[in-house]
Wavefront OBJ file of the C-alpha trace (Angstrom):
o trace
v -3.630 13.687 -36.791
v -4.201 10.189 -35.078
v -5.555 9.610 -32.058
v -3.238 8.248 -30.519
v -0.591 11.216 -32.037
v -2.913 13.013 -30.267
v -2.325 11.686 -27.370
v 0.926 11.302 -26.914
v 1.432 15.363 -28.186
v -1.336 16.241 -25.248
v 0.708 13.928 -22.408
v -0.633 14.129 -18.950
v 0.775 13.558 -15.895
v -1.308 12.836 -12.786
v 0.020 12.814 -9.264
v -0.777 10.398 -6.730
v -0.070 11.898 -3.039
v -1.082 10.669 0.214
v -1.752 13.572 3.441
v -0.839 10.110 6.075
v 1.399 6.844 5.444
v -0.591 3.792 5.212
v -2.821 5.615 2.864
v -2.919 2.717 -0.321
v -1.922 5.068 -2.907
v 0.910 2.236 -3.964
v -2.607 0.481 -4.274
v -4.456 3.125 -6.289
v -1.532 3.337 -8.406
v -1.729 0.566 -9.668
v -4.884 -0.073 -10.127
v -4.735 2.969 -12.205
v -2.413 1.900 -13.754
v -3.512 -1.636 -15.433
v -7.009 0.506 -16.283
v -5.368 2.829 -18.412
v -2.981 0.439 -20.208
v -6.067 -2.081 -20.164
v -8.012 0.696 -22.261
v -5.415 1.815 -24.956
v -2.669 4.246 -23.044
v 0.759 3.880 -23.140
v 1.139 4.559 -19.457
v 4.470 5.540 -17.764
v 5.362 5.881 -13.280
v 7.990 7.400 -12.174
v 8.481 8.033 -8.382
v 10.732 10.969 -8.005
v 11.479 10.563 -4.078
v 11.278 6.573 -2.426
v 12.563 4.957 -0.179
v 15.626 2.269 0.641
v 13.239 -0.374 0.978
v 15.947 -3.216 -0.696
v 19.517 -3.081 -2.678
v 20.370 -4.801 -5.839
v 24.408 -4.981 -6.064
v 24.584 -2.407 -3.147
v 22.278 -0.042 -4.884
v 19.348 1.195 -3.377
v 15.821 0.731 -4.736
v 12.238 1.057 -4.042
v 10.109 -1.695 -3.948
v 7.339 0.734 -5.527
v 9.017 0.978 -8.567
v 9.722 -2.136 -8.776
v 6.859 -3.446 -8.614
v 5.473 -0.982 -11.152
v 8.442 -1.599 -13.823
v 7.388 -5.274 -13.600
v 3.484 -4.961 -13.871
v 3.880 -2.200 -16.886
v 7.067 -3.597 -18.447
v 9.087 -0.869 -18.665
v 11.892 -0.416 -19.962
v 13.308 2.537 -18.239
v 16.075 1.775 -15.630
v 14.672 1.312 -12.151
v 17.376 4.817 -10.890
v 15.238 6.788 -13.760
v 12.285 5.407 -11.993
v 13.073 5.993 -8.970
v 15.847 8.772 -9.053
v 15.910 9.612 -5.639
v 16.029 7.391 -2.573
v 16.393 8.361 0.908
v 19.301 6.929 2.596
v 21.480 8.032 5.188
v 23.819 9.292 3.469
v 21.749 11.587 1.077
v 19.806 12.646 4.817
v 23.693 13.773 5.960
v 24.658 15.371 2.592
v 21.137 17.464 2.992
v 21.828 18.377 6.470
v 25.776 19.828 5.917
v 24.453 21.576 2.561
v 25.721 19.970 -0.283
v 24.103 21.107 -3.447
v 22.739 17.537 -4.458
v 21.148 19.295 -7.608
v 17.856 16.656 -6.586
v 15.331 19.169 -9.125
v 17.462 18.645 -12.037
v 17.979 15.112 -11.023
v 13.951 14.764 -11.087
v 13.608 16.583 -14.177
v 16.181 14.690 -15.627
v 14.412 11.490 -15.275
v 10.934 12.603 -16.172
v 12.210 13.751 -19.605
v 13.625 10.194 -20.052
v 10.700 8.261 -18.806
v 8.123 10.140 -20.307
v 9.572 10.291 -23.388
v 6.320 8.859 -26.069
v 3.553 8.121 -23.065
v 0.354 8.765 -22.685
v 0.010 8.896 -19.439
v 2.649 9.490 -16.344
v 1.268 8.545 -12.874
v 3.441 9.694 -10.556
v 4.177 7.758 -6.916
v 4.775 10.379 -3.951
v 5.843 10.483 -1.043
v 4.193 8.854 2.584
v 3.338 12.136 3.441
v 2.587 15.845 1.767
v 5.670 16.869 3.293
v 8.390 14.385 2.990
v 10.938 15.469 1.251
v 11.078 18.768 2.286
v 14.359 18.769 3.593
v 15.852 17.641 0.371
v 14.181 20.634 -1.215
v 11.465 18.149 -3.411
v 8.347 18.062 -1.524
v 5.787 16.676 -3.085
v 3.662 20.838 -3.410
v 7.076 21.468 -5.283
v 7.033 17.970 -7.005
v 3.836 18.563 -8.600
v 4.862 21.842 -9.972
v 7.379 21.218 -11.435
v 6.357 18.545 -13.979
v 3.031 20.276 -14.466
v 1.127 17.329 -13.019
v -2.466 17.018 -11.771
v -2.845 15.774 -8.711
v -5.434 13.571 -6.049
v -4.420 12.745 -3.066
v -5.548 10.750 -0.792
v -6.113 9.994 2.700
v -7.069 7.100 5.470
v -10.095 7.427 7.370
v -9.569 7.512 10.895
v -11.774 10.484 12.010
v -13.169 13.903 10.733
v -9.389 15.190 11.228
v -9.433 13.841 7.292
v -11.621 16.846 6.518
v -9.019 19.175 7.488
v -6.414 17.341 6.496
v -7.753 17.441 2.594
v -9.050 21.047 2.568
v -5.299 22.061 3.178
v -4.038 19.609 0.900
v -6.293 22.068 -1.791
v -5.858 25.551 -0.349
v -2.442 24.351 -1.018
v -2.450 22.820 -4.235
v -5.183 24.968 -5.028
v -6.657 24.014 -9.090
v -3.737 21.250 -9.457
v -5.402 19.249 -6.999
v -8.389 17.410 -9.468
v -9.585 15.260 -6.249
v -9.668 13.191 -3.748
v -9.865 10.012 -2.426
v -10.713 8.628 1.325
v -9.675 5.154 1.768
v -10.231 2.369 4.491
v -13.826 3.918 5.305
v -15.018 1.523 8.041
v -18.423 0.058 7.531
v -19.629 1.768 10.876
v -18.493 5.556 9.242
v -19.894 4.784 5.852
v -22.732 6.609 5.845
v -21.282 9.521 7.542
v -18.323 9.454 5.394
v -20.639 9.344 1.928
v -24.168 11.523 3.164
v -21.989 14.093 4.802
v -18.287 14.517 4.315
v -18.251 13.729 0.659
v -20.860 16.490 -0.418
v -19.327 19.111 2.314
v -16.013 18.707 -0.354
v -17.939 18.801 -3.267
v -19.458 22.461 -1.780
v -15.814 23.404 -1.278
v -15.629 22.731 -5.121
v -13.086 18.963 -4.396
v -14.269 16.366 -6.062
v -14.264 13.128 -4.134
v -13.306 10.935 -6.833
v -13.686 7.389 -4.195
v -14.767 6.494 -0.793
v -13.404 3.353 -0.593
v -14.244 0.854 2.412
v -12.221 -1.724 4.120
v -11.106 -4.347 2.762
v -9.056 -6.962 4.893
v -7.639 -8.674 2.089
v -5.845 -5.472 0.782
v -4.162 -4.908 4.000
v -3.655 -9.110 4.810
v 0.069 -9.725 5.620
v 1.559 -13.242 3.931
v 2.794 -15.822 6.500
v 6.170 -15.750 5.035
v 6.474 -11.695 5.737
v 5.045 -12.756 9.240
v 8.119 -15.719 9.694
v 10.761 -13.178 8.699
v 9.403 -10.290 10.276
v 8.972 -12.347 14.073
v 12.350 -14.116 12.998
v 10.317 -17.335 13.478
v 10.915 -21.530 12.754
v 8.709 -22.974 10.974
v 7.950 -26.402 11.815
v 5.548 -27.484 8.636
v 3.582 -26.453 5.596
v 6.304 -24.596 3.895
v 4.380 -24.230 0.572
v 1.578 -22.648 2.665
v 3.818 -19.386 3.761
v 2.459 -17.295 0.703
v -1.054 -17.184 2.038
v -2.884 -14.280 3.416
v -2.991 -12.857 7.222
v -6.371 -11.274 7.216
v -6.475 -10.747 11.082
v -4.867 -12.469 14.284
v -6.366 -13.952 17.593
v -4.953 -14.518 20.910
v -5.583 -18.063 22.588
v -5.388 -16.765 25.977
v -8.755 -18.078 26.806
v -10.846 -21.273 28.013
v -10.924 -23.471 24.865
v -14.227 -23.295 24.727
v -14.673 -18.989 24.433
v -11.867 -19.315 21.968
v -13.466 -21.757 19.721
v -16.848 -19.372 19.553
v -14.346 -16.613 18.515
v -12.267 -18.506 16.379
v -15.288 -19.458 14.186
v -16.109 -15.863 13.833
v -12.762 -14.999 12.399
v -12.204 -16.152 8.957
v -8.422 -15.918 7.941
v -6.825 -15.774 10.451
v -3.487 -16.230 12.683
v -3.700 -17.290 16.090
v -1.619 -16.484 18.840
v -0.282 -18.659 21.660
v 1.967 -20.231 23.819
v 4.049 -23.654 22.670
v 1.713 -25.690 25.453
v -1.805 -24.273 24.925
v -2.602 -27.952 23.024
v -6.524 -27.441 23.383
v -6.371 -23.587 21.529
v -3.683 -24.935 18.998
v -5.984 -27.607 18.229
v -9.523 -25.786 18.354
v -7.791 -23.292 15.912
v -6.935 -25.866 13.431
v -10.697 -27.001 13.026
v -11.309 -23.265 12.163
v -10.241 -20.770 8.785
v -6.377 -20.816 10.542
v -3.796 -19.570 8.392
v -0.506 -20.836 10.612
v 0.117 -20.642 14.415
v 2.042 -18.605 15.808
v 3.725 -20.009 19.399
v 5.416 -17.655 21.846
v 7.842 -18.794 24.522
v 10.551 -20.423 21.899
v 8.578 -23.828 22.688
v 7.456 -26.677 20.043
v 3.920 -28.356 20.245
v 3.032 -31.459 20.725
v 3.509 -34.429 17.780
v -0.436 -34.363 17.429
v -0.548 -30.668 16.690
v 2.092 -30.980 14.048
v 0.417 -33.855 12.719
v -3.165 -32.122 12.445
v -1.322 -28.750 11.289
v 0.616 -30.878 8.146
v -3.241 -32.399 7.009
v -4.816 -29.117 7.569
v -1.982 -27.218 5.647
v -1.266 -24.611 8.449
v 2.245 -23.733 8.950
v 3.495 -23.590 12.778
v 5.971 -20.797 13.369
v 7.399 -20.925 16.361
v 9.017 -17.656 18.068
v 11.446 -17.102 21.194
v 9.315 -13.819 22.658
v 6.372 -13.949 25.204
v 2.702 -13.956 23.759
v 2.363 -9.858 24.172
v 6.023 -8.441 22.306
v 4.860 -10.588 19.893
v 1.038 -8.899 19.453
v 3.120 -5.688 19.227
v 5.177 -7.180 16.631
v 2.250 -8.209 13.932
v 0.264 -5.546 14.976
v 2.898 -2.634 13.395
v 2.160 -5.283 9.747
v -1.266 -4.986 9.120
v -2.149 -2.858 6.596
v 1.399 -1.679 6.876
v 2.637 -3.152 4.524
v 3.946 -3.248 1.010
v 1.344 -3.631 -1.604
v 2.109 -6.279 -4.047
v 1.266 -9.648 -5.291
v -1.050 -10.608 -8.082
v -3.497 -11.507 -5.949
v -3.796 -7.710 -4.234
v -3.480 -6.538 -7.557
v -6.297 -8.189 -8.931
v -8.423 -7.109 -5.549
v -7.464 -3.298 -5.893
v -8.644 -3.524 -9.621
v -12.443 -4.647 -8.545
v -12.674 -2.467 -5.502
v -11.927 0.178 -7.764
v -14.417 -0.675 -11.001
v -16.701 -0.781 -8.324
v -16.140 2.549 -6.173
v -13.857 5.076 -8.160
v -15.018 7.606 -10.374
v -13.043 7.332 -13.131
v -15.414 9.203 -15.368
v -14.317 12.008 -13.500
v -11.004 11.224 -13.613
v -10.770 11.300 -17.734
v -12.816 14.162 -17.451
v -10.383 16.232 -15.516
v -7.082 14.944 -16.957
v -8.572 15.573 -20.710
v -8.707 11.902 -21.193
v -11.333 9.892 -24.066
v -12.482 6.389 -22.924
l 1 2 3 4 5 6 7 8 9 10 11 12 13 14 15 16 17 18 19 20 21 22 23 24 25 26 27 28 29 30 31 32 33 34 35 36 37 38 39 40 41 42 43 44 45 46 47 48 49 50 51 52 53 54 55 56 57 58 59 60 61 62 63 64 65 66 67 68 69 70 71 72 73 74 75 76 77 78 79 80 81 82 83 84 85 86 87 88 89 90 91 92 93 94 95 96 97 98 99 100 101 102 103 104 105 106 107 108 109 110 111 112 113 114 115 116 117 118 119 120 121 122 123 124 125 126 127 128 129 130 131 132 133 134 135 136 137 138 139 140 141 142 143 144 145 146 147 148 149 150 151 152 153 154 155 156 157 158 159 160 161 162 163 164 165 166 167 168 169 170 171 172 173 174 175 176 177 178 179 180 181 182 183 184 185 186 187 188 189 190 191 192 193 194 195 196 197 198 199 200 201 202 203 204 205 206 207 208 209 210 211 212 213 214 215 216 217 218 219 220 221 222 223 224 225 226 227 228 229 230 231 232 233 234 235 236 237 238 239 240 241 242 243 244 245 246 247 248 249 250 251 252 253 254 255 256 257 258 259 260 261 262 263 264 265 266 267 268 269 270 271 272 273 274 275 276 277 278 279 280 281 282 283 284 285 286 287 288 289 290 291 292 293 294 295 296 297 298 299 300 301 302 303 304 305 306 307 308 309 310 311 312 313 314 315 316 317 318 319 320 321 322 323 324 325 326 327 328 329 330 331 332 333 334 335 336 337 338 339 340 341 342 343 344 345 346 347 348 349 350 351 352 353 354 355 356 357 358 359 360 361 362 363 364 365
């Protein structure tokens, strides 16, 4: 029997689960899919339970499923790639005890999308308990699809130790590894020298300890503009540039300039009357100006922004409310875009133990 035929016969299913929100599972799923595809495997994808993040002709869609369908060139219908989406309607029906037959819906869709595949990547929900009220929680899905699982945790503090141990206690042999993501530089030695060996001693293989990458958490100027309901004054062609950091221009110009020079790829939030701050920002690595108070800047500032290719967004809110809105976007936006996909592939190539993953799944290179 040819190797290709063997691969198909012994199809592998990998569930990519998340302990906490914004852990990077979409990024991991994409990078793994691209790697496996590049090495000649026929890769399938499924997200059993998604969020209604967009719609097409009134039909709810999950953005992760839409992106993976396009990236992998999958022929299967989105309704099979993501058979269940969390909507208000399904929530009410579940609470009223309706027989939604979701388990059957998931397994039926899985049979369709896994046909002819060597490896199936199954992307989980935001946490390990989402979907419990629908009786299709991650633990049940993993068993239902006879999958192996890797579990992601976004590092914030040592609470992640208990979370990963708990996941392992629940999933047992089905959990083949963990990924600790978004590790700050100051915590890298602690994670790599203490936590990783500790997990190994408990029978948990850490497949990657991934450092913070500001670009992967960046948000495009376009997304910022939409989220803030802003008026765009110039440089529409630069709306797809990415903002990695935010600076508040509420200080004297000399102090602001020192700070601006140290902060690349930023958006500067300041009042519309602060021409001095706006000009200082435009002389450094600034992706956009966000001017509060519904006040336009001077013509001089607009001219300099056009010369620098920096969009100016004018918003109605005051500076404090604007800062609160943008802070809710950083690192919490949908993973998408060719540049981010390439960066994710580079990050995993440098830090992810692919040999260990392949060994655990029984795949050959």
